[in-house]
MIMAR-295576 format. One record per residue: x, y, z negated of N, C-alpha, C in turn. Coordinates in steps of 0.02 Angstrom, whole numbers, m for minus. Atoms other than C-alpha are relative to their C-alpha. Example, Ala and Ser with C-alpha at 12.3 -4.5 7.8 and 13.67 -1.06 7.14 Angstrom:
2
nx,ny,nz,cax,cay,caz,cx,cy,cz
45,m59,0,615,m225,m390,45,60,0
m42,m59,3,684,m53,m357,m39,55,m37
***
This chain:
234
nx,ny,nz,cax,cay,caz,cx,cy,cz
49,m25,m48,m1630,m2909,m2601,m31,m58,37
38,56,m27,m1761,m3015,m2517,5,m7,76
m10,6,m72,m1709,m2985,m2336,75,3,14
m71,m2,m20,m1546,m2998,m2240,23,70,17
m19,m68,m19,m1550,m2812,m2200,45,31,m54
m44,m35,46,m1414,m2706,m2277,m28,69,m15
20,m67,20,m1437,m2540,m2366,61,46,3
m53,m51,m3,m1332,m2387,m2326,m28,66,m27
18,m68,17,m1336,m2215,m2405,29,47,53
m23,m51,m47,m1321,m2064,m2290,m9,68,m34
1,m64,35,m1276,m1896,m2366,18,56,48
m15,m58,m42,m1294,m1743,m2252,35,53,m43
m42,m43,41,m1158,m1626,m2314,33,54,44
m28,m49,m47,m1137,m1498,m2175,m30,69,m9
34,m64,8,m1244,m1355,m2243,45,52,m32
m38,m56,28,m1186,m1185,m2301,m28,23,m67
29,m17,66,m1304,m1166,m2452,m8,73,m10
5,m73,2,m1348,m985,m2417,m39,26,m60
42,m24,55,m1477,m973,m2558,32,m10,m69
m27,20,65,m1364,m1042,m2694,41,54,m34
m39,m53,30,m1261,m885,m2721,72,m20,m16
m69,22,11,m1096,m982,m2718,46,32,51
m48,m32,m45,m937,m919,m2637,8,m37,66
m5,40,m60,m939,m1060,m2510,m57,m49,2
52,51,m2,m1043,m1213,m2466,m13,m28,m70
17,18,69,m1136,m1264,m2624,23,m71,m19
m23,67,16,m1082,m1446,m2609,71,m1,m28
m68,m4,26,m906,m1388,m2652,6,47,m59
m2,m42,61,m954,m1277,m2799,20,m42,m59
m22,36,59,m872,m1326,m2962,m57,m9,m49
55,16,46,m988,m1411,m3086,24,m54,m49
m19,49,52,m940,m1496,m3250,63,m38,18
m66,30,m12,m761,m1528,m3196,10,m32,68
m6,26,m68,m797,m1588,m3019,m41,44,46
44,m36,m46,m875,m1519,m2861,m67,m36,3
68,26,0,m1061,m1547,m2836,m4,m68,35
8,62,m39,m1047,m1680,m2701,39,m58,m31
m37,54,33,m920,m1779,m2804,m45,m36,m50
47,31,47,m1052,m1810,m2938,m49,m44,39
48,37,m41,m1174,m1866,m2802,30,m65,25
m31,59,m30,m1054,m1987,m2719,22,m51,m52
m20,47,51,m991,m2063,m2880,m60,m39,m26
60,36,20,m1169,m2106,m2929,m20,m52,52
18,46,m53,m1206,m2185,m2760,49,m59,4
m51,52,m5,m1043,m2283,m2767,m10,m56,m50
10,51,51,m1104,m2379,m2919,m68,m34,8
62,37,m14,m1267,m2441,m2840,20,m64,36
m24,62,m31,m1229,m2625,m2805,m34,m17,66
37,19,m60,m1362,m2642,m2670,21,39,62
m22,m40,m57,m1280,m2510,m2560,64,m29,29
m60,25,m34,m1158,m2579,m2432,53,54,5
m47,m57,m6,m1079,m2407,m2405,m40,64,2
30,m67,m5,m1114,m2221,m2408,36,37,56
m28,m41,m53,m1088,m2114,m2253,m12,74,m16
5,m72,12,m1053,m1929,m2283,7,35,67
m1,m36,m63,m1095,m1817,m2135,23,71,m12
m31,m65,10,m982,m1664,m2133,m5,43,63
m7,m44,m57,m971,m1513,m2021,64,m17,38
m60,17,m39,m846,m1538,m1878,64,35,m24
m60,m38,22,m730,m1405,m1951,12,m4,m75
m9,7,72,m741,m1462,m2132,71,m24,m16
m68,18,19,m566,m1463,m2206,7,m7,m76
m1,0,73,m615,m1471,m2391,m13,m68,m31
29,58,32,m691,m1640,m2419,51,m44,m35
m47,48,29,m543,m1755,m2448,35,27,m62
m32,m29,59,m459,m1634,m2568,m49,10,m57
51,m14,50,m621,m1594,m2658,m27,m63,m34
28,63,25,m675,m1775,m2680,52,m55,6
m53,51,m5,m518,m1880,m2710,m22,m66,m32
7,63,36,m514,m2062,m2757,m59,m43,20
56,42,m20,m667,m2128,m2666,26,m60,41
m22,60,m35,m647,m2306,m2602,m19,3,73
17,m7,m71,m636,m2297,m2412,m44,m56,27
42,55,m23,m722,m2466,m2395,m73,13,m14
69,m12,19,m879,m2397,m2477,m22,72,11
18,m70,m15,m874,m2211,m2433,31,20,66
m23,m16,m67,m862,m2167,m2250,m14,74,15
7,m71,m18,m845,m1994,m2173,m9,6,75
9,m15,m71,m910,m1931,m2006,m7,76,7
2,m73,m11,m875,m1752,m1951,m42,14,63
45,m8,m58,m1027,m1738,m1838,m63,38,m19
59,m36,23,m1148,m1628,m1937,m20,56,47
27,m52,m43,m1260,m1504,m1849,m26,60,m39
25,m62,29,m1347,m1339,m1882,m59,m12,m47
58,16,42,m1498,m1423,m1963,10,m67,m35
m2,64,36,m1523,m1564,m2086,m19,m57,47
24,53,m45,m1620,m1664,m1955,54,m20,50
m53,15,m48,m1477,m1649,m1831,57,m38,m34
m54,35,35,m1349,m1702,m1961,m19,m72,m15
22,68,14,m1453,m1853,m2010,0,m41,64
1,36,m63,m1479,m1901,m1828,70,m20,22
m69,16,m18,m1293,m1891,m1795,29,m53,m47
m23,50,48,m1260,m1991,m1953,m26,m69,16
27,65,m19,m1376,m2130,m1895,39,m29,59
m42,23,m57,m1277,m2139,m1733,67,m26,m25
m65,21,28,m1116,m2150,m1834,m6,m67,m37
10,64,33,m1188,m2292,m1938,m5,m57,51
3,51,m53,m1229,m2387,m1778,70,m17,25
m69,13,m23,m1048,m2366,m1723,39,m42,m50
m34,41,52,m997,m2449,m1887,m35,m67,m11
30,66,3,m1110,m2598,m1857,m69,m5,m28
68,2,26,m1277,m2550,m1934,m49,m11,57
50,15,m51,m1431,m2609,m1841,m68,28,m16
67,m27,7,m1614,m2564,m1818,m33,m17,m66
36,23,59,m1673,m2666,m1967,35,16,m66
m34,m20,62,m1545,m2602,m2091,m34,62,m29
30,m56,35,m1607,m2479,m2221,50,57,m8
m41,m60,11,m1541,m2301,m2232,m34,42,m54
25,m43,54,m1563,m2201,m2393,33,68,8
m26,m68,m9,m1542,m2017,m2351,m7,37,m66
0,m35,65,m1493,m1917,m2504,34,68,6
m28,m68,m1,m1462,m1731,m2528,66,2,m38
m64,m9,35,m1282,m1690,m2570,m9,40,m64
11,m44,57,m1350,m1559,m2691,m44,m29,m54
35,35,56,m1452,m1685,m2793,52,m40,m38
m59,31,30,m1299,m1720,m2897,m14,m31,m68
18,31,63,m1392,m1777,m3052,m31,m69,9
30,65,m14,m1455,m1935,m2968,35,m54,m41
m28,57,37,m1431,m2095,m3068,m8,m64,40
4,63,m38,m1395,m2267,m2996,m65,m37,m11
62,37,14,m1548,m2340,m3082,m59,27,40
55,m28,m39,m1663,m2219,m2989,5,m23,73
m10,24,m69,m1587,m2269,m2822,m22,m73,5
19,71,0,m1609,m2452,m2866,m76,m8,m5
73,2,5,m1790,m2418,m2913,m32,9,68
26,m12,m68,m1822,m2351,m2738,11,m61,44
m16,59,m40,m1735,m2499,m2657,m47,m58,m17
43,55,22,m1834,m2624,m2760,m72,10,24
69,m14,m20,m1999,m2538,m2716,m11,m4,75
9,m8,m73,m1966,m2521,m2529,30,m56,42
m38,48,m40,m1859,m2669,m2477,m45,m45,42
47,41,m38,m2012,m2768,m2420,m56,40,30
53,m43,m26,m2116,m2619,m2367,4,5,76
2,m5,m73,m2172,m2604,m2187,25,67,26
m18,m68,m22,m2130,m2418,m2180,63,25,m34
m53,m31,39,m2011,m2367,m2319,m31,51,m47
28,m48,47,m2029,m2229,m2446,51,47,m28
m42,m53,28,m1956,m2093,m2553,m15,8,m74
12,m21,69,m1933,m2040,m2733,m38,66,2
41,m60,2,m2060,m1907,m2779,m30,7,m70
31,m14,64,m2144,m1825,m2929,m71,25,9
67,m29,m2,m2330,m1799,m2955,2,73,m24
0,m71,19,m2363,m1612,m2964,m35,10,m66
29,m9,66,m2393,m1563,m3145,m27,70,m12
20,m69,13,m2410,m1374,m3137,m58,22,44
52,m30,m41,m2555,m1271,m3073,33,30,63
m30,m20,m64,m2523,m1232,m2889,m34,63,27
26,m63,m25,m2545,m1055,m2824,22,13,72
m17,m25,m66,m2550,m989,m2647,8,75,m4
m16,m71,8,m2472,m817,m2629,m12,40,63
m4,m51,m52,m2494,m663,m2524,45,54,m27
m49,m44,29,m2338,m562,m2554,16,m22,m71
m14,16,70,m2316,m554,m2742,m65,m9,m40
65,8,33,m2501,m582,m2781,m29,m70,15
33,64,m9,m2602,m741,m2804,m58,9,49
55,0,m48,m2717,m773,m2656,m51,m54,m15
46,55,16,m2790,m937,m2716,34,m49,m46
m24,57,39,m2772,m1081,m2838,m19,m63,38
10,59,m41,m2751,m1244,m2746,m9,m63,m43
10,64,35,m2805,m1419,m2797,66,m37,m3
m64,34,7,m2652,m1506,m2867,m7,m76,m1
8,73,3,m2728,m1681,m2873,27,m31,64
m30,37,m56,m2639,m1805,m2761,56,38,35
m57,m37,m27,m2497,m1680,m2733,64,m25,m34
m65,24,25,m2317,m1741,m2751,55,45,25
m60,m36,m20,m2148,m1655,m2745,50,m51,27
m46,47,m31,m2033,m1746,m2624,71,9,m28
m69,1,20,m1859,m1794,m2684,39,m42,50
m39,50,m36,m1719,m1901,m2615,33,m44,m52
m4,27,m67,m1660,m2033,m2580,m69,m11,32
56,21,m41,m1784,m2066,m2439,24,m59,42
m25,64,m24,m1772,m2244,m2376,m42,m26,58
34,26,m60,m1817,m2301,m2199,48,m43,39
m42,40,m44,m1755,m2429,m2076,32,45,53
m38,m43,m46,m1624,m2357,m1960,m37,11,65
33,m7,m64,m1719,m2393,m1800,m62,44,m3
60,m41,8,m1881,m2317,m1864,17,73,m10
m17,m69,14,m1798,m2161,m1932,30,34,61
m29,m28,m61,m1698,m2135,m1773,m55,18,50
55,m13,m46,m1856,m2150,m1669,m42,59,m23
40,m54,27,m1951,m2031,m1784,34,68,11
m36,m63,m9,m1816,m1897,m1775,2,20,74
0,m14,m73,m1804,m1911,m1585,m67,25,23
67,m20,m20,m1993,m1897,m1566,m15,70,m26
12,m67,29,m2000,m1746,m1683,36,54,40
m37,m48,m40,m1866,m1659,m1581,m35,12,67
35,m7,m64,m1959,m1693,m1418,m65,40,m8
65,m32,10,m2123,m1631,m1492,6,69,m32
m10,m65,32,m2047,m1477,m1574,m26,2,m71
25,4,69,m2100,m1536,m1748,55,20,m48
m48,m20,51,m2012,m1450,m1893,8,m56,m51
m14,56,45,m1930,m1587,m1996,34,27,m62
m30,m23,63,m1902,m1535,m2177,29,m56,m41
m30,59,30,m1865,m1711,m2236,m14,m60,45
6,58,m43,m1854,m1885,m2163,m71,m27,0
68,25,5,m2027,m1934,m2226,m47,38,46
45,m39,m44,m2108,m1792,m2128,7,m22,72
m9,26,m68,m2032,m1860,m1967,m36,m67,8
34,65,m3,m2098,m2035,m2006,m76,10,m1
71,m15,3,m2268,m1963,m2051,m27,22,68
21,m25,m65,m2276,m1879,m1880,m12,m57,50
14,59,m41,m2276,m2054,m1804,m66,m34,m19
62,29,23,m2438,m2089,m1896,8,m52,m55
m14,49,52,m2356,m2193,m2034,m3,34,m69
8,m25,68,m2376,m2174,m2223,55,m27,m45
m53,23,45,m2216,m2187,m2326,m26,m10,m71
18,15,70,m2227,m2258,m2502,29,53,m46
m23,m46,52,m2215,m2137,m2648,23,m41,m60
m29,35,57,m2100,m2203,m2785,16,52,m53
m8,m51,53,m2100,m2111,m2951,74,15,m13
m67,m23,14,m1942,m2009,m2972,6,28,m70
m13,m29,66,m1873,m1909,m3118,8,75,8
m5,m72,m3,m1884,m1724,m3156,72,24,2
m71,m18,2,m1696,m1723,m3185,33,m4,69
m29,8,m67,m1666,m1768,m3002,m12,63,42
14,m64,m33,m1670,m1585,m2953,52,15,54
m45,m21,m54,m1593,m1509,m2797,27,69,m17
m30,m65,15,m1471,m1368,m2830,m11,47,59
18,m47,m53,m1542,m1224,m2729,13,72,m19
m6,m69,22,m1541,m1064,m2831,56,5,m53
m55,m6,49,m1402,m993,m2944,m16,m30,m68
17,25,67,m1496,m1039,m3104,2,m76,m3
m2,73,m1,m1501,m1222,m3049,68,m27,m21
m67,24,15,m1313,m1237,m3069,13,m1,m76
m9,m2,73,m1315,m1184,m3252,m40,m56,m33
41,54,28,m1456,m1307,m3288,34,m67,12
m33,63,m16,m1365,m1448,m3199,62,m11,m43
m61,7,42,m1205,m1413,m3295,m19,m22,m70
21,19,66,m1298,m1423,m3460,m22,m73,m3
23,70,m2,m1380,m1587,m3410,58,m49,6
m58,44,m8,m1216,m1664,m3353,40,m5,m65
m40,m1,62,m1130,m1613,m3515,m34,m40,m55
35,37,53,m1264,m1698,m3620,m5,m74,14
4,72,m16,m1251,m1866,m3532,53,m39,m38
***
């Protein structure tokens, strides 16, 4: 890397996954012989540019250590400080990183626990593209399909898909900038659906780095069957 700043991964893992149709939190659903989040963390653990990964759990989480055994404690840290929303969990995770010595200029790569098909090379691609960027950026995919706007179950309009991208993770920003963006969004009552949207609300333009269609987020029941097939073919 071309700067002295370190890179940390931050994985919010405090959600309940209500849409996934699983018996419990989707990050602990079984998938190809491991739980979902275990696949995610093992991929991040093999990215050489990452100093460590911080997993943000719910305060009452009692499953993690048993569900994800064998992770090196020097490179995988746990903080039971997650909140009711993703933005709150990420904000609390940034504070926990500061307590472990991270500073304003260090990079934080926020990654969804449920994007368990992520590959180390994709994470490295993002780091290489953003390490010298003034803002930071995210993995994303140019929209390929025709985009429809709905009213109920009917099409209301066909929208222009040019210059439209589907946001993925990791999303990579300097700790100080991301912390400031999340604090400002909370003060302004801005709905934060991802870290890039908080940074955008400051008037900044994150870099779009081409991702992969395989880097899907497990959200609906059918996603789990697809992910299992993909993992089995690797």
